[in-house]
C-alpha positions in Angstrom: 173.0 0.6 260.2 169.7 -1.3 260.0 167.9 1.2 261.6 169.8 4.6 260.7 168.9 3.5 257.0 165.4 2.6 257.7 165.0 6.4 259.3 166.4 7.8 256.2 163.0 8.5 254.7 161.7 10.0 257.7 164.4 12.3 257.7 163.7 13.5 254.3 159.6 13.6 254.9 161.0 16.2 258.0 163.0 18.4 256.3 161.8 18.3 252.7 157.7 17.4 253.3 156.9 19.1 257.0 159.5 21.8 257.6 158.0 24.0 254.6 154.5 23.4 255.4 152.6 26.5 256.9 151.6 25.0 260.2 152.7 26.0 263.7 155.6 25.3 265.3 153.6 23.3 268.0 152.0 21.2 265.4 155.2 20.4 263.3 156.6 19.2 266.4 153.4 17.1 267.3 153.5 15.8 263.7 157.6 15.1 263.8 156.9 13.4 266.9 154.5 10.6 265.4 156.5 10.3 262.3 160.1 9.6 264.5 158.4 6.5 266.7 156.1 5.2 263.6 159.5 5.6 261.7 161.3 3.0 264.1 158.8 0.6 263.7 161.6 -1.8 263.8 163.5 -0.6 266.6 160.3 -1.5 268.5 160.1 -4.4 267.5 163.5 -5.5 269.0 162.4 -4.1 271.9 159.1 -6.4 271.7 160.9 -9.6 271.0 165.0 -9.2 270.5 164.4 -9.9 266.5 163.6 -6.9 264.4 161.6 -9.7 262.3 159.3 -10.5 264.7 156.9 -7.8 266.0 155.3 -9.4 268.8 152.8 -6.7 269.1 149.0 -7.0 268.6 147.6 -7.6 265.3 145.7 -4.0 264.6 148.9 -2.2 265.8 151.4 -4.1 263.4 148.8 -3.7 260.6 149.2 0.9 262.0 153.0 0.3 262.2 153.0 -1.0 258.6 150.6 1.3 257.5 152.6 4.5 259.2 155.9 3.1 257.9 154.6 2.1 254.3 153.5 6.1 254.1 156.7 7.7 255.6 158.6 5.7 252.7 156.3 7.0 249.7 155.8 10.3 251.1 159.6 10.4 250.8 159.8 9.2 247.4 157.0 11.4 246.1 158.6 14.5 247.4 162.0 13.3 246.3 160.4 13.4 242.4 158.5 16.7 243.4 162.2 18.4 244.3 163.8 17.4 240.8 160.8 18.3 239.3 160.8 21.8 240.9 164.5 21.7 240.3 163.8 21.1 236.4 161.1 24.2 236.5 163.6 26.4 238.0 166.6 25.6 235.5 164.6 25.7 232.6 163.0 28.9 233.8 166.2 30.3 235.2 164.5 31.1 238.3 163.6 29.7 242.0 160.7 27.7 241.8 158.7 26.9 244.9 156.7 23.8 245.6 152.9 24.7 245.8 151.7 23.6 249.3 148.7 22.3 248.1 150.7 20.2 246.0 152.5 18.6 249.2 149.4 18.4 250.6 148.1 16.0 247.7 151.4 14.3 248.2 150.4 13.5 251.8 147.2 12.0 251.5 148.5 10.2 248.3 151.3 8.8 250.3 149.0 8.1 253.2 146.3 6.0 250.7 148.3 4.3 249.3 149.6 3.0 251.9 146.5 1.9 253.3 145.5 0.0 250.4 149.1 -1.5 249.9 148.8 -3.1 253.3 145.5 -4.7 252.7 147.2 -6.2 249.3 149.2 -7.1 251.5 147.4 -9.4 254.2 144.3 -10.5 252.3 144.7 -14.4 251.5 146.3 -15.1 248.8 144.6 -15.9 245.3 145.1 -18.8 243.0 147.5 -18.6 240.5 147.7 -21.2 237.4 150.9 -21.8 236.3 151.7 -24.5 233.6 155.7 -25.5 233.1 157.0 -27.8 230.4 159.7 -30.1 231.9 162.5 -31.7 229.8 162.2 -35.6 229.5 159.3 -35.6 232.1 157.6 -39.1 232.6 154.6 -39.7 230.4 153.6 -40.5 234.3 153.9 -36.9 235.1 152.3 -35.5 232.4 149.8 -33.0 234.1 151.3 -33.7 237.7 150.2 -30.6 239.9 152.7 -29.0 242.8 151.1 -26.4 244.8 153.8 -24.3 245.8 153.8 -21.9 249.1 156.6 -19.8 249.8 157.2 -17.1 252.2 154.5 -16.9 254.4 156.2 -15.3 257.5 153.7 -16.8 260.1 154.0 -14.2 262.6 151.6 -12.1 264.6 150.2 -10.0 261.0 150.3 -13.7 259.2 148.3 -15.7 262.4 146.6 -18.9 263.1 143.7 -17.5 261.3 145.4 -16.5 258.1 147.4 -19.7 258.5 144.5 -21.7 258.7 143.0 -20.0 255.7 146.0 -21.1 253.4 145.9 -24.5 254.1 141.9 -24.9 253.5 142.4 -23.4 249.9 145.7 -25.8 249.3 144.1 -28.8 250.5 140.7 -28.0 248.2 143.0 -27.7 245.3 143.3 -31.7 245.1 147.6 -31.8 244.2 149.3 -34.2 243.8 152.9 -32.7 245.8 152.8 -29.7 248.2 156.2 -28.0 248.7 157.2 -25.1 251.1 160.4 -23.2 249.6 161.0 -21.2 253.0 160.2 -18.5 255.1 157.7 -20.0 256.6 157.7 -18.4 260.5 159.0 -14.7 261.9 159.7 -15.9 265.4 160.5 -18.4 268.5 158.4 -22.0 268.2 156.8 -20.4 271.9 155.6 -17.4 269.9 155.1 -19.2 266.7 153.3 -22.6 268.4 149.4 -21.9 267.6 150.1 -20.3 264.2 151.4 -22.8 263.1 149.4 -25.6 264.0 147.2 -25.3 260.8 150.6 -26.5 258.4 149.7 -30.1 260.2 146.7 -30.5 258.3 148.1 -29.9 254.5 147.3 -33.6 252.4 149.2 -34.7 249.2 149.2 -38.0 247.9 153.1 -37.4 247.5 153.8 -35.6 250.8 154.2 -32.1 252.0 158.0 -30.9 252.1 160.4 -28.0 252.9 163.3 -26.2 252.7 164.6 -23.6 255.2 164.6 -20.1 254.0 166.7 -17.1 255.7 164.1 -16.3 258.6 164.5 -20.1 260.0 168.2 -19.3 260.8 167.3 -16.0 262.5 165.2 -17.9 265.0 167.0 -21.6 265.4 167.1 -23.7 262.2 167.5 -26.8 263.5 164.7 -26.8 266.4 162.3 -25.6 263.4 163.3 -27.9 261.0 162.7 -30.9 263.1 159.1 -29.1 264.4 158.2 -28.9 260.6 158.7 -33.2 260.6 156.5 -33.1 263.7 153.6 -31.6 261.8 154.1 -33.9 258.9 156.4 -32.0 256.3 159.5 -33.6 255.6 162.8 -31.7 255.3 164.9 -31.5 252.3 168.4 -30.0 253.8 171.0 -30.8 250.3 169.0 -33.9 249.7 166.4 -35.4 247.5 163.6 -38.2 247.2 162.8 -39.7 244.5 158.4 -39.5 243.3 157.0 -42.3 242.0 153.8 -42.5 239.2 154.0 -46.4 237.8 157.0 -46.7 236.2 157.7 -42.8 235.8 160.0 -40.9 238.4 161.0 -37.7 239.3 164.1 -36.5 241.5 162.6 -33.9 244.2 165.7 -32.2 245.9 166.2 -29.1 248.1 168.9 -26.8 249.5 169.6 -25.1 252.3 169.5 -21.1 252.2 172.6 -19.2 251.2 172.8 -17.1 254.2 173.1 -20.5 256.5 176.7 -20.4 256.9 176.2 -17.0 258.9 174.4 -18.9 261.6 177.8 -22.0 261.0 175.0 -24.4 259.5 176.0 -25.7 256.2 175.5 -23.8 253.1 173.1 -25.5 250.1 175.1 -27.8 248.0 173.4 -29.2 245.3 175.7 -31.7 244.1 175.3 -33.2 247.5 171.8 -32.8 247.4 172.1 -34.5 243.9 173.8 -37.2 245.0 172.8 -41.1 244.0 169.9 -39.6 242.0 168.7 -41.8 239.4 170.9 -40.2 236.0 168.4 -38.9 233.4 165.4 -38.7 235.3 164.0 -34.7 235.4 165.2 -33.1 238.9 162.5 -30.9 240.7 165.0 -28.6 243.1 163.3 -26.4 246.5 165.8 -23.6 246.5 164.7 -20.4 248.1 166.6 -17.6 247.0 167.0 -17.7 243.4 170.4 -16.3 242.9 172.0 -19.5 242.7 169.9 -20.5 239.6 172.6 -20.5 237.0 174.5 -23.0 238.6 171.2 -25.2 238.8 171.1 -24.9 235.3 175.0 -26.0 234.9 174.3 -29.2 237.2 171.0 -30.4 235.0 168.3 -29.3 236.6 165.0 -29.2 235.2 162.9 -26.7 236.9 163.8 -24.4 240.2 161.2 -23.4 242.7 161.9 -20.4 244.7 160.7 -17.6 246.6 162.4 -14.6 248.9 161.9 -11.7 246.5 158.0 -11.4 247.2 157.6 -10.3 243.6 159.7 -7.1 244.7 156.6 -5.8 246.5 156.1 -2.9 244.7 156.1 -1.7 241.1 159.3 0.2 240.2 160.9 -1.2 243.5 161.1 -4.9 241.8 164.0 -3.2 239.7 165.8 -3.2 242.6 165.0 -6.6 244.1 165.9 -7.9 240.9 169.1 -5.8 241.1 170.1 -8.4 244.7 169.0 -11.0 243.5 171.3 -11.7 240.2 168.4 -10.0 238.0 165.6 -12.7 238.9 162.4 -10.8 240.9 158.9 -12.8 240.0 157.6 -15.2 237.5 158.8 -18.1 235.3 162.6 -17.7 234.0 164.4 -19.6 231.3 167.9 -20.1 232.7 170.7 -21.9 230.7 167.6 -24.5 229.2 166.1 -24.9 232.9 162.9 -22.9 234.1 163.2 -21.2 237.2 159.6 -20.2 238.9 160.2 -16.9 241.1 157.1 -17.5 243.2 155.9 -14.1 244.7 155.1 -15.5 248.4 152.2 -16.4 250.1 152.8 -13.6 252.3 155.6 -11.6 253.4 157.7 -10.1 255.5 155.5 -8.4 258.9 158.2 -6.0 259.4 157.8 -4.2 255.8 153.7 -5.6 254.6 153.4 -3.6 251.4 152.0 -4.5 248.3 151.5 -2.4 245.2 150.5 -4.2 241.8 152.2 -6.9 243.0 150.1 -9.4 244.2 150.8 -12.4 246.8 149.9 -16.1 245.2 148.8 -19.4 246.1 150.8 -21.3 243.5 149.5 -24.4 241.8 152.1 -25.7 238.7 150.6 -28.2 236.6 154.0 -30.3 235.1 153.5 -30.4 231.3 155.9 -32.7 228.9 158.2 -30.7 226.5 158.1 -31.2 223.0 
């Protein structure tokens, strides 16, 4: 079903875009072959590593696959829009309407150019995004407290060792009090990613580096990876919490497992367990990879939830679809029953669909402020 779903855009392109073009049969067959091969990027990924989520090709080839797959997807959307407009014109004029050949060519060129721009935007180092968030009952000692949120790094053949090193250096240069990583750090198993994740060992903050699993950790051995992250000087939060202190002030930092964990036999998210024993009346900052349980978090008295997973929707327009799959949450700040949810666009994104158009990645520095 996975491969069939991702083959549908190619089918639209073959039938509605390529077939009507006035090209020699040999050229059409050659073009169709290239399109079909490119559309099966995730099948080739599975054959390369055993998982559609970890393409183990040289980086230039991963970039090329993402460009070709993105161009097919955009071309399918453009072609369907052209078909809808043509049908509307035909109905209004009450006679058959035909899409001009020049328009088909222009649509194809636009899809290829936009896909190239989208891949370039996706793979570059994330720019800094500064956010100020007011927190209820925040102790005066924590007013101005700075948190770096990294999420959805998807360290892989695409987001490799040099990319990770740049992100680590940029994060350290911001001088934050705390660094949190809200899941989906990797795509691949430990032997495949050992060199690529090595730079994470150098992340530094006075109150430490804390990490929770995302859904992708469960694809590649959650227990092994969380233990490995602990060996890189990162502290895992698996349905647990820690207490941060500044003088007499306290702040609870809690983290829960991903909602997909039970699919692999691992414990699911348990916020009640994570907060068990936490001091009453102290603000809670919750790390939860996916935003869909934000309303439940608010009902349990969480002051601030930091999440990722959605990648911000990646493409303007597609973000509306992604929001529907995540209880209406897709990007940025939300007030959820008096709790603030901050939903990060992601430091990177899945190398199986590395495309960003109008939805930039972010290296996020969050400054906490006392709510009036």
